[in-house]
N, C-alpha and C positions, 0 to 999 in steps of 0.2 A: 518582152512581157506580154504581148498581145499573144502570143503562142503559147506560154504560159496559163492564160486566161483561158484561152480556147480547149487546150489540154483538159484543165480543169472543170470545164462544161461538160465536155463528152464521158468524162469519168462520173459526173456526178449523174449524167441521163441515163448511163449504162447501170449504174447502180439499182440493186432491188428498192423500193422505198419504203418499205416495214418489214423489219427483224419479225421472225416469226421462228422462235426458238423450239415451240412445242406445235403438233399439230393438235387439232381437235379431238375431244374424245371421242365425237360419235364416228371419227375416221378410223380410229385404234379399233373400235369395237363393232365392224359393221358384221363380220362373219363370227358367229360361236361355234365354240370349240365341240366337236363331236368326236367321240372316240370310235376309231376304225370295228366294224362288226366283226365278231368272232363267228366264223360260222362252224355249225355242228361237227364236221370232219376236221377241224385244225385244231390243235392243243395250243395255249399259250406259250408264247417263249419261258423258258426256264429249263431247270433240271427235270429230266423225265422221271416223273413220279407216277410207279404203279401201283402200291399201296399209300395211301395219303395219310393213316394213320401212323404206320412204320414211319414215313418220311418225319411228321410232326414231331414224333417221340426221339427221333434222331437230334433234330434240332434243340429239344429242349434238354436233352441231354449233354449235348455238345455244349450249350450255353452255361449248365451247371457245373460241368467240369473247369470249363473257361473261369467261371467267378470263382470257384475252389481255389484254381491255381494262384489266383491273385489275393485270394484271403490271408489274413496272420495267421497265427498259432491258435488264437483263441477264439476264434470265430466258429458260431454255432452254439448247439445245444450242448449242456452237461449236466452232470450230477454230480455233488461231492459227497463221497461215501465215508463213514465212518471208519473205526479199524475194523469193527464186528460186521462192515458190509451193510450197515443201514443207510438209508437216504438222509442226508443232512438238510444238504439245499437241492434248489434246481436253480439253473443259469441258464439264461439266453442271453450270448455276447453277439456283438457286433464289431469284428476286427477285419478292417479293411487294408490293414498290411501297411498302409502310408500315413495315417491318422489317428486320432484317439480313438481310445475304443470306448464303447457304451454297452450298457445294458439293462436286464432286470434279472431279480432273482426272489426266492420264494423259500419258506422253511420247508423241509421235506419234499412229498410231491404233490400235495396240495395244500390250497391256501391263498392267501392274498397275495400277488405280484405287487412288486415295488421296484422303481430304478433302483440302480446302484450310484450310489452318491458321488465318488471318485475311482477311477482306476489308473492304475499308474506301472507302465511295463516298461522292464529295462531289459533287455535281452532274454537271459533265461528266468529272469524273475518278474513277478505281478504280485501288485498290491491291490485288493479292491476292498475299498471301504464302503462297505454295503449300507450302513447308518450308523449312529452315534454309538451305538452298542455292539456293532457286528462288524470285524473285519477279516479276509480270507487273505491269507498270505502264501504264496506258490510259488514253488521252484519247478523249473523243467525237468522232466524225467523222459526215458526213453520210449514209454508209451505215453506220453499225455505230460500230466502236473501232479504234484503233491505237494503237500503242505500242510498249513496247520489254520483251525477255523476259530477265531477269539470271539467269544462271547462275554461279555459284561467282566471281561479280564480273565477269564477261564479258557485254557489252550485246549483245542482237541484236533488228534491227526485227522486228515483228511485225503482222499485219492479222487480227482476229477477222472471220470469216466462219460463216454458217450451213451446214452440211453438207447 
């Protein structure tokens, strides 16, 4: 018993009296970070760039191609042309390929733009409810979309083309 009391006393004497889980903030911020100096004869790390404008343009082009590859078939700007080739509607649609499609439309090429009320896409078919009077029913074709524009119950054939 005496031995265990003595051993306990030694252990207690050797322990750190106060627990300090964190150091003071002053000790952690003694040195302020300074970036290394870049000398005029050194180039920063990265790709070898001789023409900055060309390098920038390549990056923008690569990003655009990547976004286009991920986009759905309705993504982008469209014109709905009547059978005589006259513009019926202008559309801007956002189709991420894996979520809901949304967009805006206007009659002809000019006029007030409005949000599309609802868009449903089912494989090769799409129905765009533009407002309570106008609907665009589309079928995927070889070079885009074809279908009909319904305005107040009157149907008109249309073809979607990129401007």
